[in-house]
Backbone bond lengths (Angstrom), bond angles and torsions (degrees), N, CA, C in turn:
res aa  C-N    CA-C-N  psi(-1)  N-CA   C-N-CA  omega(-1)  CA-C   N-CA-C  phi
1 M - - - 1.455 - - 1.522 112.01 -
2 T 1.321 117.96 -11.01 1.462 119.33 -173.11 1.519 112.23 -68.54
3 A 1.342 117.02 -40.17 1.466 122.92 177.04 1.520 113.49 62.24
4 G 1.296 118.71 7.36 1.452 121.46 177.77 1.517 110.78 -100.62
5 C 1.307 116.53 165.21 1.457 121.65 177.68 1.525 108.96 -121.52
6 L 1.314 115.36 148.42 1.462 121.15 174.60 1.530 112.13 55.06
7 V 1.308 116.41 46.55 1.465 120.36 174.47 1.525 109.08 -111.32
8 P 1.319 118.53 140.77 1.467 125.00 -3.20 1.523 111.63 -72.48
9 R 1.310 116.08 157.36 1.459 119.37 -178.04 1.527 109.98 -67.65
10 F 1.330 114.34 169.74 1.467 120.47 -175.73 1.528 109.62 -70.79
11 T 1.305 116.52 117.63 1.456 123.54 173.71 1.523 107.46 -132.76
12 P 1.317 119.59 167.89 1.470 119.96 173.94 1.538 108.80 -66.37
13 F 1.324 116.71 89.11 1.461 121.38 -170.63 1.526 113.06 -60.63
14 D 1.315 117.83 -20.71 1.462 118.55 177.90 1.524 111.55 -78.01
15 H 1.340 117.17 -8.71 1.463 120.89 179.08 1.536 112.37 -116.48
16 Y 1.321 117.35 -47.64 1.463 119.12 179.85 1.520 109.80 -156.49
17 M 1.325 116.09 159.64 1.459 122.00 175.52 1.520 109.25 -147.47
18 E 1.324 115.14 156.74 1.456 120.62 -177.12 1.521 111.77 -86.16
19 Y 1.323 114.26 149.62 1.461 119.85 169.52 1.524 109.01 -112.75
20 Q 1.332 116.11 156.62 1.460 121.59 -178.98 1.526 109.82 -115.40
21 T 1.311 116.29 149.02 1.462 121.07 175.35 1.529 108.82 -120.90
22 Y 1.340 115.89 145.28 1.464 122.12 -177.92 1.525 109.15 -139.08
23 D 1.322 115.97 148.63 1.454 121.63 173.56 1.528 107.59 -88.04
24 V 1.332 116.65 112.99 1.468 121.03 -175.91 1.530 111.64 -107.65
25 T 1.317 116.44 17.64 1.469 120.21 -175.02 1.522 112.34 -53.18
26 D 1.348 116.95 -48.25 1.462 119.61 -174.91 1.524 113.06 -83.89
27 R 1.327 117.36 5.73 1.464 120.86 -179.96 1.527 112.83 -94.40
28 F 1.313 117.18 -14.08 1.459 120.33 -177.55 1.524 110.26 -105.04
29 R 1.310 114.95 149.01 1.461 120.87 179.07 1.521 108.66 -136.52
30 V 1.307 116.72 167.50 1.461 121.97 177.95 1.529 108.97 -65.95
31 G 1.328 116.79 134.63 1.461 120.63 -178.64 1.517 111.40 104.80
32 D 1.326 115.79 -153.56 1.465 121.02 -177.78 1.524 110.73 -77.11
33 N 1.321 115.20 141.51 1.461 122.40 176.29 1.527 108.65 -130.78
34 I 1.320 116.15 143.82 1.466 121.58 178.45 1.514 108.53 -109.93
35 M 1.328 116.06 129.70 1.460 121.75 178.17 1.518 108.49 -116.02
36 G 1.319 116.60 138.34 1.453 120.57 -179.65 1.512 111.73 -146.17
37 L 1.322 115.89 153.82 1.457 122.91 178.36 1.521 108.92 -128.85
38 A 1.322 116.99 137.99 1.467 121.72 172.13 1.523 107.53 -108.24
39 V 1.313 116.46 123.65 1.460 122.07 -175.57 1.522 109.10 -120.11
40 G 1.332 117.58 133.67 1.462 121.46 179.91 1.518 111.71 -125.09
41 D 1.341 115.06 171.66 1.465 120.86 -177.18 1.523 111.99 -61.22
42 G 1.336 115.55 -50.48 1.458 120.19 -179.98 1.516 112.43 55.18
43 R 1.306 115.75 -154.37 1.467 120.34 -179.46 1.524 111.74 -77.94
44 Y 1.306 117.31 -15.14 1.467 120.52 179.89 1.529 111.01 -68.59
45 R 1.342 116.68 -47.83 1.455 121.13 -175.13 1.527 112.86 -119.25
46 G 1.343 116.66 -4.84 1.453 120.46 -178.32 1.517 112.62 -81.95
47 R 1.319 115.06 -174.54 1.465 121.38 -176.80 1.515 109.73 -80.16
48 L 1.331 115.53 134.03 1.455 121.84 -179.14 1.523 110.08 -133.97
49 G 1.334 115.62 155.11 1.450 120.95 173.63 1.514 113.64 75.43
50 F 1.331 115.46 175.39 1.453 120.95 -178.53 1.526 111.77 -66.03
51 A 1.329 116.92 -27.31 1.466 120.28 179.50 1.521 112.52 -85.88
52 S 1.334 117.70 -2.65 1.473 122.71 -179.68 1.526 111.51 54.16
53 R 1.297 116.64 43.73 1.466 121.13 -178.91 1.525 109.94 -75.11
54 R 1.332 115.94 135.14 1.453 121.53 178.53 1.528 110.74 -92.83
55 N 1.345 114.43 164.93 1.467 122.23 173.34 1.529 112.53 56.69
56 A 1.319 116.69 41.95 1.460 120.12 -178.65 1.523 111.92 -63.55
57 Y 1.338 117.03 -30.72 1.461 120.12 -176.52 1.526 113.10 -117.96
58 G 1.313 117.72 -6.67 1.461 121.21 -179.15 1.512 110.01 160.96
59 N 1.316 116.35 165.83 1.467 120.11 -177.89 1.525 113.48 -120.46
60 Q 1.311 117.61 5.86 1.453 120.87 -177.11 1.529 109.84 -120.26
61 L 1.341 116.38 125.12 1.456 120.56 178.16 1.519 110.58 -80.38
62 A 1.303 115.97 147.24 1.464 120.47 -179.87 1.523 108.85 -157.07
63 A 1.310 115.63 165.00 1.462 121.27 177.92 1.520 109.17 -145.57
64 L 1.293 114.99 152.00 1.462 122.27 179.10 1.518 107.59 -131.75
65 L 1.323 116.69 123.89 1.459 121.21 -176.24 1.523 110.04 -133.45
66 Q 1.319 115.86 138.76 1.460 121.54 173.50 1.523 108.26 -139.19
67 I 1.312 116.08 124.43 1.466 121.73 179.89 1.521 108.43 -115.40
68 E 1.313 116.29 128.52 1.455 122.77 177.42 1.532 108.07 -107.88
69 L 1.321 116.70 114.66 1.465 122.24 -178.31 1.531 109.53 -107.16
70 D 1.314 115.88 118.10 1.461 121.45 174.22 1.530 107.57 -93.87
71 L 1.321 117.51 108.77 1.459 122.27 -173.90 1.520 111.88 -85.83
72 A 1.339 114.95 163.28 1.459 120.91 -175.90 1.517 112.36 -63.55
73 D 1.330 117.51 -26.40 1.468 119.91 -178.68 1.520 112.65 -83.65
74 G 1.329 116.73 6.06 1.461 120.26 177.31 1.514 114.48 93.26
75 T 1.310 117.84 -7.02 1.465 120.80 179.49 1.534 110.31 -88.18
76 T 1.307 114.96 164.46 1.464 121.99 179.21 1.515 109.12 -123.54
77 R 1.315 116.34 135.64 1.458 121.40 177.00 1.531 109.02 -120.21
78 T 1.308 116.08 134.42 1.461 121.92 -179.57 1.521 109.47 -110.63
79 V 1.323 116.13 128.33 1.460 122.47 177.54 1.522 107.76 -116.67
80 V 1.337 116.79 129.52 1.464 120.69 -178.48 1.528 109.72 -131.47
81 T 1.315 116.10 159.92 1.457 121.31 173.96 1.519 109.37 -72.92
82 D 1.342 115.83 134.34 1.459 121.38 179.06 1.522 108.88 -157.12
83 E 1.335 117.34 -164.86 1.460 120.94 -177.67 1.523 112.71 -68.01
84 G 1.330 118.21 -12.86 1.446 120.99 179.19 1.531 113.50 -77.41
85 W 1.314 116.67 -9.90 1.460 121.35 177.94 1.524 109.73 -82.03
86 A 1.325 116.15 162.80 1.460 122.23 175.38 1.531 108.44 -113.10
87 A 1.328 116.34 151.04 1.460 121.46 -179.62 1.518 109.51 -139.20
88 G 1.322 116.03 146.66 1.453 120.33 179.80 1.504 111.50 -175.59
89 P 1.338 117.43 175.08 1.465 121.40 -177.32 1.523 112.38 -77.01
90 G 1.313 115.57 146.29 1.456 122.31 173.56 1.516 110.04 -112.34
91 R 1.322 116.17 -169.08 1.460 118.87 -176.61 1.521 113.03 -77.76
92 I 1.324 118.23 -17.03 1.468 120.37 174.65 1.527 107.01 -83.41
93 I 1.321 116.91 105.49 1.466 120.96 -175.20 1.523 112.28 -96.90
94 G 1.304 117.15 -5.76 1.451 121.25 175.97 1.510 110.27 -161.30
95 S 1.338 116.65 134.14 1.459 120.88 -178.73 1.518 107.28 -142.28
96 D 1.317 115.41 103.31 1.449 120.25 -168.58 1.533 110.33 -128.11
97 P 1.327 118.33 136.62 1.466 119.94 -177.79 1.526 113.55 -66.43
98 K 1.339 118.40 -22.27 1.459 121.36 -179.67 1.524 112.66 -103.49
99 H 1.324 117.53 -37.43 1.459 121.25 -173.75 1.522 112.86 -105.90
100 G 1.311 117.12 10.15 1.453 120.44 173.14 1.521 114.13 76.70
101 E 1.316 114.69 -160.61 1.463 122.34 -173.53 1.522 110.34 -114.47
102 R 1.334 116.33 137.99 1.462 122.29 176.43 1.518 108.08 -116.20
103 V 1.339 115.84 132.68 1.457 121.52 -173.60 1.521 109.62 -128.04
104 D 1.341 116.89 135.47 1.459 122.77 174.26 1.527 107.28 -105.46
105 L 1.327 116.27 101.86 1.460 120.54 -174.61 1.519 113.25 -71.41
106 R 1.321 117.86 -6.36 1.464 120.24 176.03 1.525 111.53 -75.49
107 I 1.309 117.09 -18.30 1.460 121.69 -179.70 1.525 109.10 -88.23
108 P 1.319 119.16 129.33 1.476 120.70 -179.05 1.518 111.92 -58.58
109 D 1.315 114.58 150.54 1.459 119.56 -177.71 1.524 113.26 -110.23
110 S 1.334 116.75 -7.90 1.457 118.28 -173.94 1.526 114.03 -124.46
111 D 1.346 118.46 -12.50 1.458 118.77 -174.88 1.523 112.49 -64.43
112 W 1.323 117.41 -29.95 1.458 119.89 -179.00 1.526 112.66 -77.86
113 L 1.337 116.50 -9.67 1.462 120.54 178.56 1.521 113.30 -110.99
114 S 1.328 117.25 -4.61 1.458 118.63 -175.05 1.526 113.95 -133.24
115 A 1.325 118.43 -22.92 1.460 120.69 -175.37 1.522 111.49 -72.21
116 A 1.324 115.64 143.69 1.468 119.99 177.11 1.524 110.70 -67.81
117 Q 1.333 116.66 -33.67 1.455 121.96 176.62 1.527 109.13 -107.75
118 R 1.319 116.16 148.09 1.460 118.97 -179.77 1.529 110.01 -67.88
119 P 1.332 118.55 148.30 1.463 121.61 -179.76 1.529 111.78 -59.01
120 G 1.319 116.01 152.51 1.457 120.36 -178.88 1.514 113.70 -62.14
121 R 1.324 117.83 -25.23 1.459 120.68 -179.40 1.527 112.22 -80.51
122 F 1.326 116.98 -2.90 1.462 121.68 179.35 1.521 110.57 -95.77
123 G 1.320 114.82 151.47 1.454 121.74 174.58 1.514 109.69 -134.80
124 A 1.309 116.51 -177.30 1.462 120.41 -179.82 1.525 110.25 -66.70
125 A 1.323 115.86 138.98 1.459 120.59 177.73 1.520 110.12 -68.60
126 Q 1.313 115.37 148.45 1.455 121.43 -179.86 1.528 109.40 -100.33
127 L 1.306 116.04 128.12 1.458 120.89 178.03 1.525 109.01 -83.73
128 L 1.321 116.52 121.16 1.457 120.99 -177.92 1.522 110.99 -88.44
129 T 1.309 114.95 157.40 1.460 119.85 176.69 1.523 109.89 -73.59
130 G 1.305 116.28 165.84 1.453 120.97 -179.10 1.513 112.11 -64.71
131 H 1.320 116.07 159.69 1.458 120.97 179.52 1.531 108.28 -134.82
132 P 1.320 117.45 158.45 1.469 120.28 -176.08 1.514 114.21 -81.29
133 R 1.320 118.73 -4.44 1.462 119.88 -177.17 1.528 111.36 -68.25
134 R 1.310 115.94 143.95 1.458 121.15 177.97 1.519 109.71 -92.95
135 L 1.321 117.04 144.81 1.458 122.89 172.07 1.517 108.00 -98.50
136 V 1.332 116.56 129.86 1.461 121.35 -179.33 1.517 108.69 -127.53
137 A 1.321 116.66 154.25 1.463 121.43 178.61 1.527 110.18 -71.83
138 E 1.339 116.09 155.92 1.454 120.47 178.47 1.528 110.92 -60.04
139 E 1.328 114.67 140.71 1.458 119.77 -178.31 1.532 113.21 -113.17
140 V 1.322 117.59 -18.74 1.466 121.18 -178.52 1.522 108.47 -131.77
141 P 1.343 118.53 159.02 1.474 120.64 177.88 1.526 111.21 -61.02
142 R 1.329 116.11 150.91 1.454 121.29 179.99 1.525 111.29 -75.71
143 V 1.323 114.62 152.16 1.459 120.87 174.15 1.522 108.07 -73.46
144 G 1.307 117.87 136.15 1.453 121.34 -179.07 1.518 111.73 -139.40
145 E 1.316 115.61 166.31 1.463 121.20 179.06 1.519 110.04 -72.92
146 I 1.336 116.36 135.17 1.458 121.68 178.28 1.517 110.75 -100.51
147 S 1.341 116.29 -48.26 1.455 119.79 -179.20 1.522 109.25 -159.44
148 R 1.342 115.99 167.72 1.458 122.46 176.15 1.523 108.79 -125.93
149 W 1.338 115.23 141.24 1.455 120.75 178.59 1.509 109.47 -114.68
150 P 1.329 117.99 138.70 1.461 120.24 -179.59 1.526 111.33 -73.79
151 A 1.320 115.50 151.40 1.463 120.54 176.85 1.524 109.96 -76.14
152 T 1.324 116.13 141.65 1.464 120.63 177.30 1.519 112.00 -98.04
153 R 1.335 117.20 -19.02 1.462 120.70 178.74 1.519 108.86 -157.86
154 V 1.339 116.99 139.57 1.460 123.02 176.87 1.525 107.50 -129.68
155 W 1.331 117.01 127.78 1.461 120.11 -179.26 1.522 110.25 -153.86
156 R 1.311 116.33 171.14 1.457 122.80 -179.33 1.523 110.63 -92.90
157 A 1.331 116.45 142.06 1.454 121.12 173.57 1.521 109.12 -65.99
158 P 1.345 118.74 156.06 1.466 120.84 -179.70 1.522 113.67 -53.39
159 S 1.324 116.59 -32.26 1.467 119.16 -179.67 1.521 111.82 -76.62
160 G 1.335 117.24 -15.85 1.453 120.98 -177.69 1.508 113.86 81.10
161 R 1.314 117.53 -4.00 1.467 120.52 -175.54 1.519 112.73 -80.50
162 H 1.317 117.17 -28.47 1.451 119.85 -173.82 1.523 111.19 -125.02
163 R 1.304 115.07 144.65 1.458 121.05 171.44 1.515 107.40 -97.67
164 L 1.303 117.56 125.61 1.452 122.79 -174.75 1.517 110.16 -101.93
165 V 1.301 115.03 144.28 1.462 121.46 -179.59 1.520 108.16 -127.01
166 E 1.329 115.64 126.28 1.455 120.68 179.49 1.526 108.83 -102.30
167 L 1.314 115.89 132.50 1.456 121.62 -179.76 1.523 109.60 -116.90
168 I 1.310 115.46 146.71 1.455 120.09 170.36 1.521 107.62 -81.89
169 E 1.321 116.24 120.60 1.455 119.64 -178.70 1.526 109.01 -80.92
170 Q 1.323 114.68 109.56 1.453 120.07 179.43 1.528 111.28 -86.48
171 A 1.330 115.21 -15.82 1.457 120.60 177.58 1.517 107.63 -157.02
172 D 1.323 116.94 161.38 1.458 120.37 178.50 1.514 110.11 -66.96
173 H 1.339 116.20 138.40 1.460 121.54 173.02 1.524 106.79 -94.29
174 R 1.282 117.50 98.13 1.460 120.30 -174.36 1.527 110.22 -115.39
175 L 1.315 114.35 146.41 1.447 121.33 179.56 1.519 109.32 -112.59
176 D 1.319 116.59 130.79 1.455 120.65 175.90 1.520 107.84 -85.35
177 T 1.323 116.35 101.76 1.471 120.38 -174.78 1.513 112.79 -103.41
178 G 1.311 116.58 -10.45 1.457 118.48 -176.35 1.517 112.81 92.31
179 F 1.346 117.81 -9.35 1.451 120.04 177.03 1.525 109.78 -74.51
180 L 1.334 115.56 161.88 1.460 119.24 179.89 1.519 111.39 -62.34
181 S 1.328 117.60 -40.15 1.465 120.80 175.91 1.516 108.44 -111.79
182 T 1.320 117.29 125.51 1.456 121.61 -176.02 1.526 110.09 -80.33
183 P 1.333 118.99 122.60 1.464 120.61 -179.24 1.522 110.99 -77.25
184 M 1.320 115.28 162.89 1.455 121.42 172.81 1.511 108.49 -105.46
185 L 1.303 116.98 134.32 1.462 122.82 178.99 1.520 108.21 -96.03
186 L 1.335 117.21 129.60 1.447 120.11 -179.55 1.512 109.65 -146.99
187 Q 1.324 116.47 152.52 1.447 121.39 175.44 1.517 109.10 -84.66
188 V 1.333 115.87 141.34 1.459 121.34 179.47 1.521 108.82 -134.21
189 L 1.327 115.68 168.59 1.460 121.63 174.63 1.514 109.17 -108.62
190 T 1.325 116.92 138.75 1.452 121.28 173.54 1.522 108.96 -77.71
191 D 1.333 116.38 174.67 1.460 121.04 -178.60 1.523 112.57 -61.19
192 N 1.341 116.88 -29.81 1.466 119.45 -179.09 1.517 112.55 -93.30
193 G 1.324 117.98 11.75 1.456 120.67 172.65 1.509 115.60 87.80
194 H 1.329 118.73 11.91 1.463 121.58 178.85 1.524 109.14 -93.87
195 T 1.322 115.39 153.89 1.469 119.07 179.35 1.517 110.12 -75.24
196 N 1.311 115.45 149.22 1.449 121.51 178.89 1.528 106.82 -149.05
197 V 1.308 116.63 -178.04 1.448 121.40 178.36 1.516 108.14 -123.49
198 G 1.316 116.57 132.35 1.457 120.21 177.95 1.508 110.61 -120.83
199 F 1.328 115.70 158.49 1.466 121.55 176.62 1.525 107.63 -124.78
200 R 1.301 115.70 144.54 1.455 117.41 173.77 1.527 108.58 -145.59
């Protein structure tokens, strides 16, 4: 339901990070409700910098959720993440700001949001100890999808490991990095036929 991209935005994760708020009024119904979170590496655990170093801020993924329900009888119920939640792998097996997203389509995408019982690959969530990082409210608008372009060609890399998709560039894909000259981000192939990321 978030519909945003790259949230939370890049902050000094070892000092503070942003939290997001959403109106979930129309998401709940009378009876049982299932709540789920999808968590990815992102800039916290993904590859950063020219050396593509991983785990710059930590190596363990986690999430913190608090839901405030104002009920019709005037009472309020608070639901939070704790040891009663279940956690496990989903079909997104890698989510990296530089190397993109890797998906295993053999893994179901809906059983963890619809099944009465948690999937067999899930186990009890682990409660982590406190950390010194501060949580702050969002300060800038979220990144969102603007448009989608159809693929003009789909084929396999020479190694067979990757499926490649060619797009017609209708406009420059530019990143505002703060440098004097803005680089262009593009996908490239390595000498052995694997996908990589290049900058120019």
